[in-house]
SEVO-727252 format. One record per residue: residue in three letters; z, x, y of N, C-alpha, C in turn. Coordinates in steps of 0.1 Angstrom, whole numbers, plus 2048, in hexadecimal, padded with zeros to 3 digits. Layout:
BEGIN
AlaZXYZXYZXY ...
***
This chain:
BEGIN
MetCBAC0D278CC5C03274CC8BF827C GluCC9BEC279CCBBE1281CDCBE2286 TyrCDEBDC292CE9BDC298CF6BD9290 GlnCF4BCB28BCFFBC7284D03BCE276 LysCF9BD4271CFBBDC265D02BE826A AlaCFFBEE273D04BFA27BD12BF727F LeuD17BEB283D24BE8288D2DBE727B AsnD28BE1272D30BE0265D33BEE260 LysD27BF7260D29C0325BD35C0B261 AlaD34C0B271D3EC10278D4CC0C277 GlnD4FBFD273D5ABF8270D60BFF262 ThrD57BFF25AD5BC0424DD5FC1324C LeuD57C1A252D59C28254D66C2C25D ThrD68C27266D74C2926ED81C24267 GluD81C19261D8CC13259D8FC1D24F LysD83C21245D88C2A239D8CC3823F TyrD88C3C24AD8DC49250D9BC48254 GlyD9FC3D25ADADC3925DDB5C3A251 GluDB2C35247DBAC3223ADBCC41234 ArgDB1C48234DB2C5522DDB7C60233 SerDB9C5E240DBDC6A24CDCCC6724F GluDD0C6F257DDFC6C25CDDEC65269 TyrDD2C6126DDD0C5927ADCDC4C278 AlaDD0C43283DCEC34283DC4C3028C LeuDBEC2628BDB5C20296DBFC1B2A0 AsnDBBC1C2ADDC2C182B8DC6C0B2B7 ProDD2C082BADD8BFA2B8DD1BEE2C2 AspDCBBF62CCDC3BEC2D5DB6BE72D0 AlaDB7BDB2C8DABBD62C1D9FBD42C9 GluDA1BD02D6D95BCE2DFD8FBDB2E2 ArgD96BE42E2D90BF22E5D89BF82D9 ValD90BF62CED89BFA2C2D7BBF32BF GlnD7BBE72C2D6FBDE2C0D64BE42CB GlyD67BE72D6D5EBEB2DFD58BF92DB LeuD61C022D6D5BC0F2D2D53C0D2C6 LeuD56C042BDD4FC032B0D41BFD2B5 GluD41BF52BED33BEE2C2D2ABFA2C8 GluD30C032D0D2BC0E2D6D25C182C9 MetD2EC1A2C1D29C242B7D1DC1D2AD AlaD1DC102AED11C082A5D05C0C2AE ArgD06C082BBCFCC0A2C4CF6C182C3 AsnCFFC232C1CFBC312C2CF3C332B5 LysCF8C2C2AACF0C2E29DCE4C2829E ValCE1C1D2A4CD5C172A5CCBC1F2AF GluCD0C232B9CC9C2B2C3CC7C372BF PheCD1C402BBCD0C4F2B8CCFC522AA GlyCD2C492A1CD1C4D293CDDC5128D AlaCEAC53295CF6C5728FD01C50297 MetD0CC4F291D19C48296D1FC532A1 TyrD19C552AAD1FC5F2B4D2CC572BB CysD36C5F2BDD41C592C6D3CC532D2 ProD41C472D6D3CC422E3D3FC4B2ED CysD49C532EED4CC5C2FBD43C692F9 MetD3BC6A2F0D33C742EFD25C742F3 ThrD20C682F4D13C642F5D0CC6A301 LysD12C6D30DD0DC73318D0AC81316 ArgD12C8630BD11C95309D07C992FF LeuD00C8F2FACF7C922EECECC9A2F3 ThrCE9CA62ECCDDCAF2EFCCFCAA2EA GlyCCFCA32DFCC4C9F2D8CC0CA92CD ValCC9CB42CCCC8CBD2C1CD2CB82B7 LysCCECB42AACD7CAF2A0CE3CB829C GlnCDFCC529ACE8CCF296CF4CD12A0 ValCF0CCE2ADCF9CD22B7D02CC42B9 AspCFCCB82B8D02CAD2BAD09CA62AE AlaD08CAD2A2D10CA9297D1FCA929A LysD24CB12A1D32CB22A4D37CA52AD ArgD2DC9D2B2D30C922BAD31C862B2 IleD2EC862A5D2DC7A29BD3DC76299 CysD40C6B299D4DC66297D51C6928A ProD5EC6D286D68C72290D61C80294 CysD63C822A1D5CC8F2A8D65C9A2A1 LysD5FCA62A7D66CB42A3D72CB52A9 TrpD74CAF2B5D80CB12BBD8CCA82BA HisD8AC9D2B1D93C922B0DA1C972AB LysDA1CA02A2DAECA429CDB6CAB2A6 GluDB0CB32AFDB7CBD2B8DBBCB22C2 AspDB4CAA2C6DB6CA02D2DC4C982CE IleDC4C932C1DCEC892BDDDBC912BC GluDDAC9E2B7DE7CA62B6DECCA82C4 GlnDE4CAC2CCDE9CB12D9DECCA42E4 PheDE4C9B2E2DE6C8E2ECDE7C802E7 GlyDE9C802DADECC742D2DE0C692CF ValDD7C6E2D5DC9C662D3DBDC6E2D5 CysDB0C692D0DA5C702D1D9FC6D2DE TyrD96C762E2D8FC732EFD8CC652F4 CysD84C5E2E8D7FC512EBD89C462E9 GlyD94C4B2E2DA0C422E0D9FC392D4 LeuD95C3C2CAD93C352BED9EC382B4 TyrDA3C432B2DADC482ABDBAC4D2B2 ValDC5C4A2ACDD1C4F2B2DD8C532A7 LysDE5C5B2ACDEFC5F2A1DF9C5529C SerDFDC57292E07C4E28DE13C4D296 GlyE18C43299E23C402A4E1DC402B1 PheE0FC3D2B3E0AC3F2C0E12C342CA AspE14C392D4E1BC322E1E13C342EE GluE0CC282F2E03C282FCE0BC2C309 SerE16C29309E1FC2C316E22C3C316 LysE21C4330CE23C5130BE19C59309 AspE0FC552FFE02C5C2FDDF6C56307 LysDF4C5E310DECC5A31CDDDC5E318 GlyDDAC6430FDCBC6730CDC9C77311 ValDBCC7930EDB8C88312DB4C88320 ProDBCC92327DBAC93336DADC9933B ProDA8C95344D9BC9A34AD9BCAA34B SerDA6CB034CDA5CC034DDA0CC6340 ValD9FCBF336D9BCC5328D8CCBE323 TrpD87CB732BD7ACAF327D6DCB9326 SerD6ECC332DD63CCC32BD61CD431E LysD6BCD1317D6BCD8308D5ECD0300 TyrD5DCC3305D55CBA2FDD46CBD2FF AspD43CC530AD35CC730ED2ECD2303 
***
């Protein structure tokens, strides 16, 4: 899949998921755009819209890596607990960057 087509697909998928779920896209438009660009590159390079924060954790085994396709397996748990998913694409309703600091390094090993 060519990059621009993948980028358009990433934008559509994330917007639709935000509309039908209880979560919103991060209000930081620059951050969201960067994450969408990385998702598009992942689609071109790896064949799936892997979360940008999960690329270094890919095993090459599709069944194992499926949990890392955006939105990843852990996003709901992270948003409920920390107000934001690991990569910062999705946030809870009422997200406040001054209070919701993101997923702390102490729990990052759960993504391995």
